[in-house]
C-alpha positions in Angstrom: -48.2 -30.8 49.1 -45.1 -28.9 47.4 -43.1 -26.9 49.4 -43.4 -22.9 48.5 -40.9 -20.2 47.9 -43.5 -17.3 47.0 -44.5 -18.5 43.5 -41.9 -20.8 43.1 -42.5 -24.6 43.7 -39.9 -26.7 45.2 -41.0 -30.5 45.3 -40.1 -33.5 47.2 -37.2 -35.2 45.5 -36.9 -38.5 47.2 -39.6 -41.4 48.3 -38.9 -42.6 51.7 -37.3 -45.6 50.1 -35.2 -44.2 48.0 -33.6 -42.0 51.0 -33.6 -45.7 52.9 -31.6 -46.9 49.6 -28.7 -44.0 50.6 -27.7 -44.5 54.2 -24.3 -45.8 54.3 -23.9 -48.8 56.3 -21.6 -47.3 59.2 -23.8 -44.5 60.3 -27.0 -46.2 60.3 -28.3 -49.8 60.7 -32.3 -49.2 60.3 -34.2 -46.3 60.3 -37.6 -46.7 61.8 -40.9 -47.1 59.5 -43.2 -44.7 61.5 -41.4 -41.7 63.1 -42.8 -40.1 66.1 -44.4 -37.4 65.4 -44.8 -36.0 68.8 -42.5 -34.6 71.6 -40.7 -36.5 74.3 -42.7 -34.4 76.7 -40.5 -34.8 79.8 -38.4 -32.4 77.8 -40.6 -30.0 76.8 -42.9 -27.3 78.7 -45.7 -29.8 79.5 -48.1 -27.0 78.0 -46.6 -27.4 74.7 -47.5 -30.1 71.7 -47.6 -29.1 68.2 -44.1 -29.6 66.0 -41.8 -26.6 66.0 -40.8 -24.9 63.3 -37.0 -24.7 63.2 -35.0 -21.3 61.8 -31.3 -22.1 61.8 -28.9 -19.1 60.7 -25.2 -19.2 60.2 -22.9 -16.6 59.8 -20.1 -17.0 57.3 -16.6 -16.2 59.4 -18.4 -14.4 62.5 -15.9 -14.3 64.9 -16.5 -14.8 68.6 -16.2 -11.0 69.7 -18.3 -9.8 66.7 -21.6 -9.3 68.2 -22.6 -6.7 70.7 -23.9 -9.7 73.1 -20.4 -11.0 73.1 -18.6 -8.0 74.0 -18.3 -5.6 70.7 -18.9 -2.0 71.1 -18.0 -1.0 67.9 -20.9 -2.6 66.2 -24.6 -2.4 66.5 -26.4 -5.6 66.6 -29.7 -5.1 68.7 -31.6 -8.1 67.0 -29.3 -10.7 67.5 -28.5 -9.6 70.9 -32.0 -9.3 71.7 -32.3 -13.1 70.9 -29.2 -14.0 73.5 -31.3 -11.6 76.2 -34.1 -14.0 75.6 -32.7 -17.2 74.9 -29.4 -19.2 75.7 -26.1 -17.9 74.9 -23.2 -20.3 74.6 -19.8 -19.3 75.6 -17.9 -22.7 75.0 -19.7 -23.7 71.7 -17.5 -25.0 69.0 -17.3 -25.0 65.5 -16.2 -28.9 63.6 -13.9 -27.1 61.7 -12.0 -23.6 61.4 -13.0 -23.4 58.0 -16.2 -23.3 55.8 -16.8 -26.1 54.4 -16.1 -28.7 57.0 -18.3 -27.2 59.5 -21.4 -27.6 57.4 -20.6 -31.1 56.5 -20.6 -31.7 60.2 -23.5 -29.3 60.7 -26.0 -31.3 58.5 -24.7 -35.0 59.0 -24.4 -34.9 63.0 -21.0 -36.5 62.3 -17.2 -35.3 62.1 -16.6 -34.2 58.4 -13.4 -36.4 58.3 -16.2 -39.7 58.1 -16.6 -38.6 54.4 -13.2 -38.5 53.1 -9.6 -36.0 53.6 -11.3 -33.4 51.5 -13.2 -32.6 53.9 -10.7 -31.4 56.3 -11.0 -28.1 54.3 -12.7 -25.9 52.3 -13.7 -27.7 49.2 -12.2 -26.4 46.0 -14.0 -24.8 43.2 -11.2 -26.1 40.9 -10.0 -29.1 42.3 -13.6 -30.0 43.9 -16.0 -28.8 41.4 -17.2 -31.8 40.5 -17.9 -33.3 43.9 -19.6 -32.6 47.1 -20.7 -34.2 50.3 -21.4 -37.7 49.1 -24.8 -38.8 48.3 -25.1 -41.3 51.1 -24.4 -38.4 53.7 -28.1 -38.2 55.5 -28.7 -34.5 56.3 -30.7 -33.4 59.1 -32.9 -31.9 56.0 -33.9 -35.3 54.6 -34.8 -36.6 57.9 -37.3 -34.2 58.6 -38.4 -33.8 55.2 -39.7 -37.5 55.5 -41.4 -36.6 58.6 -43.2 -33.8 57.3 -41.7 -30.9 57.5 -41.0 -28.2 54.6 -37.3 -27.8 54.1 -35.7 -24.8 52.8 -31.8 -23.8 52.0 -31.5 -20.0 51.3 -27.6 -19.2 51.0 -24.2 -20.5 51.1 -24.1 -24.1 50.5 -20.5 -24.8 50.0 -21.2 -28.5 49.7 -20.9 -28.9 46.0 -20.4 -26.5 43.1 -22.9 -28.0 40.9 -26.5 -29.3 40.5 -25.7 -32.9 41.2 -24.4 -31.9 45.3 -27.0 -29.3 45.6 -29.2 -28.8 48.9 -31.9 -30.3 46.8 -30.3 -33.7 46.2 -29.7 -33.8 50.2 -32.9 -33.2 51.6 -34.0 -29.5 51.0 -37.5 -29.0 49.0 -36.5 -25.7 47.9 -32.8 -23.7 47.6 -31.9 -20.3 46.7 -28.4 -19.1 47.1 -24.9 -19.7 45.8 -23.2 -23.3 45.6 -19.4 -21.8 46.4 -17.5 -20.5 49.1 -17.8 -17.2 48.0 -19.0 -14.4 45.8 -19.7 -10.7 44.6 -22.4 -9.6 47.4 -24.1 -7.6 43.9 -22.7 -9.3 41.0 -23.0 -12.8 42.5 -19.9 -13.8 40.9 -17.7 -16.6 42.2 -14.1 -15.8 42.4 -13.5 -17.9 39.4 -15.6 -15.6 37.0 -18.9 -17.5 37.1 -22.3 -16.6 37.8 -23.2 -18.4 40.8 -26.7 -17.4 41.7 -29.2 -20.3 41.9 -32.8 -20.8 42.4 -33.3 -25.0 43.1 -31.0 -26.2 40.0 -31.2 -23.2 37.4 -29.0 -20.4 37.7 -30.8 -16.9 37.9 -29.5 -13.3 37.1 -30.8 -11.0 40.0 -29.9 -7.5 41.2 -29.6 -6.9 45.1 -27.4 -7.3 48.0 -26.8 -10.8 49.4 -28.0 -10.7 52.6 -30.9 -8.8 51.8 -32.1 -11.3 48.7 -31.4 -14.2 50.8 -33.6 -12.5 53.8 -36.7 -11.7 51.4 -36.7 -15.0 50.2 -36.6 -16.9 53.5 -39.3 -14.6 54.5 -41.6 -16.0 51.6 -40.7 -19.1 52.5 -42.0 -18.5 56.0 -45.2 -16.9 54.7 -45.7 -19.6 52.0 -45.5 -22.7 54.7 -47.1 -20.8 58.1 -50.0 -23.6 58.2 -47.2 -26.7 58.0 -43.9 -27.4 60.2 -40.8 -26.0 58.5 -37.3 -26.2 58.7 -35.6 -23.0 56.9 -31.8 -23.6 56.8 -30.0 -19.9 56.2 -26.6 -20.2 55.9 -25.5 -16.4 55.2 -22.7 -15.8 52.8 -22.0 -12.8 55.3 -19.2 -11.9 56.8 -16.8 -13.7 54.2 -15.1 -11.7 51.4 -15.4 -10.3 49.2 -15.7 -7.4 52.0 -18.6 -5.4 50.9 -20.8 -3.8 53.0 -24.7 -2.6 51.7 -22.9 0.6 50.5 -19.6 -0.6 49.2 -19.4 -0.9 45.2 -19.6 -4.3 43.2 -16.5 -5.8 42.7 -16.8 -8.9 40.3 -18.1 -9.4 36.7 -18.2 -12.7 34.6 -15.6 -13.8 32.5 -12.8 -12.7 35.0 -10.8 -14.6 37.5 -10.6 -13.1 41.3 -8.4 -15.8 42.4 -5.8 -13.3 43.1 -8.1 -10.4 44.0 -11.2 -11.5 46.1 -11.2 -9.2 48.6 -13.5 -6.4 47.1 -12.7 -2.8 47.0 -10.9 -2.1 50.0 -9.0 1.3 50.2 -7.6 1.3 53.7 -6.4 -2.4 53.8 -5.1 -1.6 57.2 -8.6 -1.4 58.5 -11.4 -3.5 56.9 -13.7 -3.5 60.0 -15.6 -0.2 58.3 -16.5 -2.7 55.8 -17.1 -5.9 57.9 -19.1 -3.9 60.5 -21.7 -2.5 57.7 -21.7 -6.6 57.1 -22.6 -7.7 60.4 -25.2 -5.0 60.9 -27.2 -5.9 57.6 -27.1 -9.4 58.8 -28.7 -8.4 62.2 -31.3 -6.4 60.5 -32.1 -9.7 58.2 -32.5 -11.5 62.3 -34.9 -8.4 63.0 -36.7 -8.9 59.5 -37.2 -13.0 60.5 -38.1 -12.2 63.7 -40.5 -9.6 62.7 -42.3 -12.4 60.2 -42.7 -14.6 62.6 -44.4 -12.6 64.7 -46.4 -11.4 62.4 -48.2 -14.9 61.4 -47.9 -16.0 64.9 -45.5 -18.3 64.4 -42.5 -17.0 67.4 -43.7 -19.2 70.2 -43.9 -22.4 67.8 -40.3 -21.2 66.1 -37.2 -22.3 67.6 -34.0 -19.7 66.4 -30.9 -21.1 66.4 -27.5 -18.8 65.3 -24.0 -19.5 65.3 -21.0 -19.4 63.1 -19.2 -21.5 60.7 -15.7 -20.8 62.2 -14.0 -18.2 63.9 -13.4 -14.9 62.3 -10.1 -13.4 60.4 -8.2 -11.0 62.3 -5.8 -10.0 59.8 -5.2 -11.9 55.8 -2.4 -12.0 53.5 -2.2 -8.8 51.2 -1.8 -6.4 54.2 -5.4 -6.9 55.2 -5.4 -5.9 59.1 -8.3 -5.3 61.8 -11.1 -7.6 60.1 -12.8 -9.4 62.7 -12.9 -9.7 65.9 -12.5 -13.1 68.1 -12.7 -11.3 71.4 -9.7 -12.7 74.2 -9.1 -15.7 72.0 -6.0 -16.4 70.1 -5.6 -17.1 66.7 -8.0 -16.8 63.6 -10.1 -18.8 61.1 -8.4 -21.9 59.6 -6.0 -22.0 63.0 -6.3 -25.1 65.9 -6.5 -22.0 68.7 -9.9 -21.2 70.4 -10.3 -18.1 67.9 -10.5 -20.8 64.5 -13.1 -22.8 65.8 -14.8 -21.2 69.1 -17.9 -19.4 67.7 -20.9 -17.2 69.3 -24.0 -19.3 69.6 -27.3 -18.6 70.5 -30.6 -20.5 70.8 -34.1 -19.0 71.3 -37.5 -20.1 71.8 -39.9 -17.7 73.6 -41.6 -18.8 76.6 -39.8 -22.3 75.9 -36.4 -21.8 77.3 -35.1 -19.6 80.0 -33.0 -16.7 79.2 -29.2 -18.3 80.3 -25.8 -18.1 79.4 -24.3 -21.5 79.6 -20.8 -22.6 79.4 -21.3 -26.2 78.5 -19.1 -27.5 75.7 -21.2 -27.9 72.5 -20.6 -28.8 68.9 -21.3 -28.4 65.5 -22.4 -32.3 65.5 -25.0 -31.6 68.3 -27.3 -29.8 65.9 -28.6 -32.9 64.1 -29.8 -34.5 67.1 -31.3 -31.9 68.6 -33.3 -31.3 66.0 -34.4 -34.2 65.9 -35.0 -34.8 69.5 -37.2 -31.5 69.2 -39.1 -32.8 66.1 -40.2 -36.1 67.4 -38.0 -37.6 64.9 -36.6 -41.2 66.6 -32.6 -41.5 65.7 -32.3 -44.3 67.7 -30.5 -46.6 65.4 -28.3 -43.8 63.7 -24.6 -43.5 64.6 -24.0 -39.8 65.0 -20.8 -38.2 66.9 -22.9 -35.2 68.4 -25.2 -34.9 71.5 -28.9 -33.8 72.3 -28.7 -30.4 73.6 -32.4 -30.5 74.6 -31.7 -31.2 78.1 -29.4 -28.7 78.6 -31.5 -26.0 76.5 -35.1 -27.0 78.5 -33.8 -28.5 81.8 -30.6 -26.6 82.8 -29.0 -29.9 82.8 -25.2 -30.4 82.2 -24.1 -32.4 79.5 -22.6 -35.8 79.8 -18.5 -35.4 79.5 -16.9 -35.9 76.0 -13.5 -35.3 74.3 -14.0 -33.1 70.6 -11.3 -33.2 67.9 -10.3 -31.1 65.2 -7.9 -32.3 62.3 -7.3 -29.6 59.1 -4.1 -30.2 56.8 -1.8 -31.4 59.0 -3.2 -29.2 61.7 -5.3 -30.8 64.8 -6.5 -30.5 68.3 -8.0 -32.5 70.8 -10.3 -31.0 74.0 -11.0 -32.8 77.2 -12.6 -30.8 79.9 -10.4 -28.0 80.5 -7.4 -29.5 78.9 -6.7 -28.9 75.0 -3.8 -30.0 73.0 -3.2 -27.9 69.8 -0.5 -28.4 67.2 -0.3 -25.6 64.7 2.1 -25.1 61.8 4.1 -27.8 63.8 4.3 -26.6 66.8 2.8 -29.2 69.5 1.0 -27.0 72.7 -0.9 -27.5 75.9 -3.4 -25.4 77.2 -5.6 -25.7 80.6 -8.4 -23.2 79.3 -10.3 -22.4 82.6 -7.3 -20.7 83.8 -6.0 -19.4 80.0 -8.5 -19.1 77.5 -5.9 -16.9 75.3 -3.9 -19.8 75.2 -1.0 -17.9 76.2 1.3 -20.5 78.8 2.2 -23.9 77.0 2.1 -26.5 79.8 3.8 -29.5 77.8 6.7 -29.4 79.8 4.9 -29.4 83.4 2.4 -32.0 82.4 3.3 -34.4 80.0 1.4 -37.2 81.2 -1.3 -35.1 79.8 0.2 -34.2 76.6 0.8 -38.1 76.0 -2.7 -38.7 76.8 -4.5 -36.2 74.7 -1.9 -37.1 71.6 -3.2 -40.8 72.1 -6.8 -39.8 72.5 -6.5 -38.1 69.0 -4.7 -40.3 67.5 -7.3 -43.1 68.4 -10.1 -40.7 66.9 -7.9 -40.0 63.7 -7.6 -43.7 63.0 -11.5 -44.5 63.3 -11.9 -41.2 60.9 -9.6 -42.7 58.8 -11.9 -46.3 58.7 -14.6 -44.4 58.1 -13.3 -42.3 55.6 -11.8 -45.1 53.7 -14.7 -45.9 51.5 -14.7 -42.4 49.9 -11.0 -42.0 49.4 
């Protein structure tokens, strides 16, 4: 049966053998021919037996302090706050990169994005990388779920390939609706190069409406059309990425005009962008509320896990005099940086009557989504080489996660985290912090703990060498 989105049909693009033929040798030795179609019941409530639906919502550039449940008092986010109140809210969850593309690659593959080549250190370019994207032999969670009976849909910002040969429909998604690039006008759907960037599967479409609302509408249609079979809904919102346009702001871009030097939208007061951004956040919160209502209307809430996260931290300021944009709460730095404000992100997992409401300080990461979703859907990944951890023991048993180091790298800047210790190099300045005592990264301890600095530097260099070896086939 083809996946359905309203009246539009999306066909499964490849057979199981086709997908197996694209698995790269360094990532997977073999995939078991018959996946387990049931849960490992030891990890889940004993009364539960059906394969769950997964709704995975990723905000764009949403800062650690941008939501009410993370302490923001200037914006109203009741629907996202309700997810947090009834689910598990993470205080130490990290995006794999401090920028859009890297985190998306790591999230969907369960592997550090650097394994796919240096271009994935940062956002892929609509000029330099227009005819490339995520390698076709990269295995995504959508492919794994699709081949074991799930219908898969991507509704939103892809940013892992600008053209159809690299669209979600080539990476395991039955249907795609949204934009391929890194940003687009929220009304005209024109990218910064002046191209219409609004797609249904692999065809451009002209459609009026506010981006957040359109993505929500199509996502709900997908839920309704596939309510009788397990589904994986990936909703990577464009909000709150620039252009900073709330639902009441004017359109800005038109086809045929370049906006590389004027990509922000119509901002009368550059010293205070927050009114526009707050309106975008509240529109996204409304989207979450509508998704939850749709699940409830069709009796799907108790069999649906909802995960909400961000692809990186928020912008506090931007060149050109833009100030007071987003909030990273108590964290230092912003999007694009190795400080916590660049990659510690708001994250919530909610599954009514399946996990108990809690706030966890366990260290988690973008690469963890793949193994977690695989475990929850009964898919065997024993023979896959992933960088992430399965979060199920934490989500359903409250168990601590294994200790591990986390690493970041982007355009000459890098960081490594080991327990409370963090080494960060930003703009040629290398610093050592103890986040347990100094979450705001204000006190450089390099001189007081040179042995720790050396150990972390060596750990990062070892990791970096491994990434470069993996990436060699793509360079």
